[in-house]
N, C-alpha and C positions, 0 to 999 in steps of 0.2 A: 845620829841621823841628821841633825840640823847642820853639823859641820859638813857632812857628805853632800847635802843639798846645796849649801853655799858654794862648795867646791865645784859642784856641777854647773851652778849659775855662771861662775867664772869661766868654766870650760865652754859653755854655750856662747858666751861673749867672744871668746877666742875663736870659736868656730865661725861666728859671723864675720870676724876680721879676716880670716884666712879662707873664706868660702870660695870654692872653686879651685883652690890650689891642689897640687898633687897630694899633699898630706891630708887634705880634707876629703878626698874622694877615693882613697884606697885604704885597705885594711879593714878591720872589724869595727862595728859600732861598739863604743866603750862607755855609753851612758847608762843610766839606771834602767833596770827592767825587773819584771816579776817572774821569778823562776817557777812559781806555782800556778800561774794563770792557765797555761796549756793543760796541766793536769786536771784542774777544776773544770775546765771546759769539756774535756773528754769524759769526766765523771758525769757531768750534767747531760751530755749528749747520750751516753749509754743509758742513763736513767730514763730519758725520754723515749729511747728505743724500746726499753723494757716495758714502759707504759703502753706503747703502741702494740707490742706483742701480747700484753695482758688483755687489752681491749679486744684484739683480734681473737684471742682464745675465748672470751665471753661470747663473741658473735658466733663462733663455731659451735660452742656448747648449745646455744639457743637453736641453731640449725638442727642439731641432733634431736633436741627436745621437741621441736616442731614436727619433725618427721615421725617420731615415735607417737606423738599425739594424733597425727593423721592416721597412722597405722591402727591405733586402738580406739578410734572413734571419739576423739576429744570434742567437747561441745564447740559449736561454731563461734560463739562470742569469745571463748578463750583462744581459739585459733586467730581471730581477728586481733585480739589484744597482743598475742605473741608476734603477729606480723608487724604491728606498730613498734613493739619493743625491738624487733630485729632491725627495722629501718633506723631507729635512733642509734642502736649499737653500731650499725654499719656506717652511719654518718660520723660517729665518734672515731671509728677506725680510720676512715678516709682523712679526717681532719688531723688527728694525732700523727698519722703516718706522714702527712705533708709537712708537719712542723718538725718531725724528728729526722727527716731524710737529709742525707748529705748531697748537696746540689753541686754537680760538677760544672765546669765552664761551659756555657751554652754555645751552640753553633749559630753562626749567622743564618745559615740555611737559605740564603738568597740565590736560588738556582736559576731564576728567571727574572726578567724585568719586562715591562710593557713599553714598547716603542712603536709609535704610529699604529696602534691597534693590534700589534702582533706580540706574541710571547717570544722573547729573545733569550737564549741561554746565557748564563753567567757562571764563570768559574773563579774560584779564589786562588790567587797566586801570591807567594811571598816574594816581594820585590827586594827586600833587604832584611837580613836577620841580625839581631843584636842579642846580647845576653839577657836583657830585661824586657825585650819586646821586639816584635817584627813590624815591618811595613807591609801591610796587606793590600793587595790590588784586586779589585773586582773587575775582571776582564770580561767585557761584553762582546758577543758575537754580532757585531753591527758595523756598518760602513759610516755611521754618523761621525762627524768631526766635532766633538764636544770639548768644552774647556775642562781642564784638569783640576781636581780638588784634592786637597790633603786635609782630612778630618783629624784633628788632634784630640784624641779621646782623653777625658780626665782620668786621673788616678785618685779615686776617692772611695774605693772599696768595691765598686762594681767593675765588671769586665767591659771591654769596648763594645760588646754586643748590646749594651744598653742603647747604643746609637743605631741599632738596626733600622728603626724608622727613618732616621736621618739619611742613612745610606740608601735605603729603598727608594726614597723620593728623589735624591740627587742622581741616582743611576739612570733615571729616565732621560736626563739631559746633561749628564756629566760623566767624565772618566774619573772614578772615585778611588782614592787610596785612604787608608786609615791606620793609625798607630794601634797595634794590637798588643797591649801590655800583658806580660805574664804574671802569674801569681808569685809573689816574692818568695814564698816558702818553697817553691819549686826551683829556684835559681841557686845553684851551688855557691858556697861562700868564696870559692876561688874566683868567681866573677867580679869580686870587689864590691864597693859600695855603690849605691844609687841614691843620690840626693837631688835637691832642686836644680843644681847646676848640671848634673848629669842628664836630667830630664831635658833641660834646655839644649844640651849637646845633641841629644837624639833628634829634637825638633829641627835644630839647625842642619844636621847631617841629612835628614830626610828631605828637608826643603831644598837644599842645594842639589841633592840627588835628582829631584824631579824637575829642577830648572826654574828659571824666572817666569815661565808661563803658568806655574802652578798657583792656585788660589787657596790660601790657608784659612781654614775655619777652625778656630779654637773655641772650645765649649767648656763653660764652667771653670773648674780649677785649672784647666790647661791654658787658660788665657794668660796667666802670669808667666810661666816659663816660655810661652810662645812669644810674648812681647820681649822677654829677655833675649831669645834667640834671634828674632827678626831685627831687633835693635842692633845686635852685634854684626849681623850680616850687612845691615845698612851702613854701619860705620866702616867696615873693612872692605866690603865688596858691594857697593851700592847697586851695581848692575845685576847682582844675583838676588836681589829682593824678590819676593813673590809678586805676582801681578796684582793681587789684592790681599788684604788681611781682614778677616771678619772675627770680631770678638763677641761672643755670645754669653750673656748671663754669667759673668765671671767676677771674682772678688778682686778686681783691679784696684779698687779703693774701698776696702771693707768699712772704713769709718764714715762713708758717705750716707749709709742707710743701715742702721743696726738691725740685726736678726738674732735668733737664738744662737746661731753659730758664732757671731761676733761678740755677743754678750758673754758666752762661755769663754772665749779667748781672752776677753778683757779682764776677767776675774780668775783666770787659770794660773796656778803655780805649776809651770811646765815640768820641772823635775819630779814633783810629786805625782803628776799625771802620768808621766812616762814610767815611773817606778810601779805604778798600778797596772797600766795597760799595755806596756811593751813586754813581749814574751820571746821565748826561744823556740823556733821551729825545730822539728826533728832533725833537719840537716845542719843545725847549729847556727843558722842565720837569725838575727834578732829582727822581729817583725812587729808591726802594729796589726793585729789580727782582723780579718774581715768580719768575723762574728762580733767583735766589739763595735766596729763601725756600723754594722747592721742594727745592733741594739740602739745605737745613737740615732740612726735614721728613724727607727720606729718610735723612739722616745720623743722625737720632735712632733709627731702627729699620731699619737696612739689611738685617738678616737676613730680616725678614718680606717686604720688597720683593723681595729676590733670590729667596726661596722662591716667591713668587707668580709671578714671571716664569719661573722654571724650570718650574713646574707648567704654565704657559700654553704654554711652548715644547714640552714633552712632548706636550701635547694636539695642538699643530700638527703635530708629527712623526707622531703616530698617526693624524692626519687624522680625528679623531672629532668628535662633536657633543655632547660632555659639557656639561651645564648650567653647569659652572664656567667654561667658556670665555666665555660671555656675561657671567657675573657679574664675572669679573676684568677683562674688556675694558671693561665699563660703568664699573666703579670707577675705572680708570685714565684713562678719557676725562675724568672729572670731576676726578680728582686732579691730572692734568697740565695742566689748564686753570687758569692762574694769572694774577693781576692785579698790577700794580705798585702800590706805596703811595707817597704823596708823601714826599719826603725829610724834610720837617719833621714829618709825622705819625709816621714811624718813629722819628726821633730823640727826639721828644717822649715817645712811649710808652715807649721803652726807658729813658730817663732818669728820667721821673717815676713810672712804674708799677713797673718792675722793679728799677732801680738804687736810687732813693731811697725807693721804696715809700711814696709820699706819702699815698695814700688811707688805707692801714692805719695810718700814723703820725699822721694828722689834720692834715697840713701841705699837703694838696692845695688848690689854688686853681682857680677857674673864672671867667674874665673878671675877674681881679684880686681876687676875693673868696674867702674860705675856703669849702670844700665842707663842708656839715653834714648828714651822713646822719641825724643825730638829728632833723632837722626833718621827715622823712618819716613820715606817720601812716597811710598806706594799708597794707593787709595785705601782708606780704612772704612769699615762698616761696623757699627755698633748695634747690637740687638739686645733688647730686654723684654721681660714679661712683666706686665703691670701688677700681677698678683704673686710674683716670685717671693717666696719666704725663705729661700736659701741664699741666693745672691740678689738681694732686694733692689728695686729700681733706684738707680743712682750709683751703684757700685761700678757699673760699666760706663754709664753715660757721663758721669762727672770726670772720669779719667780721660775722656776723649779730648779734653782741653790740652793734654800733654803732647798730643800728636801735632805739634806746631810745624814740623817739617813737611807734613803732607798738606797739599792744597785741595785735597778731595776727601773730606770726612763726612760720612753719612750716618744717620741714626734712625732707628725705628723701634718704637715701643708697642708691643702687641697687647691690646686690651684683653682683659679677662684670662690671660695666660699665666699659669704658674711656672715653676722652674722647668719641669719636664715638658710642659706645653711649648716651650721655646724650640725644642728640637724633635718633638714627637707629637703625633695627633693632628687634628684638623687645622689648628692654627699654623703649625709648621708647614703642612702640605699646601694649604690654600693661600696663606698670607705672607709667611716669612721666606720660604724657599723661592717663590716667584720674585721677591724683591732682591734677594741675593743674586739670582740668575740675571735679572735685568741689569744690575750694576756691573756684573762681570762682563756681560756682552757689550755694555756701553764702554767700559774701559778698553777692551780689545779693539772695538770699532774705532775709537779715537786714535789707536796706534796703527790703524790700517789693516788690522787682522779681523777676519770674520769667521765665525763658526757656523755650523748647521743651526738653522733657526729653531728655537725651543718649540717643542710640540705642544706645550701648555702655555697659556697666556701669562706674560710677566707683568710685574707692577713696579713702577718707578719708586725708588726710595728717596726720601727727602734729605737735603743737606743738613748736617748737624748744626743746631743753633745753641750756642752756649747759654746756660741758665744765668740770668742776671739777678744777683741778690737784691732783695727789696731794700 
């Protein structure tokens, strides 16, 4: 076992040296994996479904007993007790069923947007199709001439629909496109590998397809491959750079501010981790399962998740229609819908981004050549949440010093916002989106190009001020 692990360490080093070459991006993943993980997961999933059926059977038996009691004149106090037991059992059924359900990829479901007080129809169109993901366009039925946005969704276990609130807000004043990544276990092995360089290839291709007037918004994990892609465009075709590049709450410099994620990476023995948590999907592709990533997410903040489900359970028992029931259920329908990552992408990202911190150290390569953020000359906007515990404050901000080729670098830290609050919720709608839109309009106005005036008030974003060490 130790010899095998050492051999794989050497292989991973070689992978880093040849990253992006044809040999590194074709063929099957040949690293360590766990052939039993998928079987254990299915066994556990079936056991949970059996539990849900058992609880449902108890509920149905109680219903029959209640009806018999009413028919034969059962005492009122006993009927009241049975009614309470039925509520508890019914709550058990609802909760267990929600935990045992298989959640499919959610729909964006954004059929309308509000423009100038009117509901405007929206339809989803696939602007470009690739083996591992599509470029999705939200086509609005409006005459507004709005700036074009490319949202680069992260590949971190959840679908791009996690950015539904981001799209919903931008659609009011922007022509929005998004990278809609597919579940890796649904992609046939004939499609080849998908690693960090392939991700950057997709971002580069989509950016060039939409043209230099597009504004790229990279969120969370996607900030790293987006910087890789835009850097290469800036080197080879400077005129094809996007109009602006926004990096939001991403691990550009993971060492700048430790989190539970970076601490795990710092002490991780990657081959052992891969041997435990990489599995083989039914179609033969090696994947890092979404259900493992979901457990990791929950383990980072178990108290909040337990508290939310306890609150939901109490509402079920009370049989009330509290608005929080809909809110919590909607959140967990999205949260529990997870997608697998390709094994090579997961291993590549953990090793190069979090363990070696290659982008921050200036040693990152893309398709065999160094990544040079200094080559980017388009305006840069950095966004962070002051209470972000996933990509903590500093991981994005401190990397802004690397964009020396751009004469226009801005930064905004949103007070009281956690990781998801950067791109969803009130902070995003009222404070962050207006700043991004203001900067985008300012950039185009300086070029002599003007769009339709934003229907909501915008807010200027301050220039980035490097942090001076004491």
